C-alpha positions, 0 to 999 in steps of 0.5 A: 501501499501506498505510505502516503496513503497508510498516512491519510488513514491514520493521520483521519483516524487521529482525528475521529480520536480526538473528539471523542471521549469514548471508546474509538472505532479502532478500540472497540474493534479491538476488544472484540477480538481480543484473547482474554479479560486481561487484553481487553481491559487494558485496550482502552487504556493506552493511546494511539501514539502506545500503539504506534510504539508498539507497532514499532517496538514489534519490527524492531528487535529494540529503539531507544525514544529518538529511534520511536520518536522518528519513526512515529512522526510523534516528538521526542517528549511525547513519545517519552511520556507514552513509552513510559505508561506503556512499561507501566502497562508491564507493554515494553521493558526500558534499560539503558545500556552499559556502553549507552547510558544517555540512551533508555532502550526499550523491547515489548513484553509478551503481551505488549507484542499479542496488542501490538499485533491485535492493533496491526489486524484490526489496521488491516480489517478496519482500514482496508476498504479505505485506503482501497478507496481511497487508491482509486480517486486521488491521483499521488500528488493528490495524496501528497497534499492531501496529507500534507492538509491533514498533517498540518491539522494536527499538528496544530490543536 
């Protein structure tokens, strides 16, 4: 799938979720597909940034806060806050390396990996139709403009 289409769907989800006080469509889907009560209890406690951190850590052995921030397009401080929350929920572990005491490195726990996989399945199911429609309706140059526009809206709210 075109990276711009993926970016647009994430931005749309972010816009939708910023306006809601109840569970998002994504969280509702994940609750319906949770493997147990423990996992279901965690789902509403994680913000979208947290889920994207879980996703990134699921594809890497470990990442530090700077690497995570760059990968998910969120400030280092926002990434650090979300990562600390995930550590508190026992979804992520943090550690310093002996040769680099400055950076904190994050890794998924088994439960964190399960939630990352559930989140990825949700994206595949919920966003597939929207992504296909966007791909058919818009040219790559239009997608770039739409993505830039939505990113500006998200960043300035």
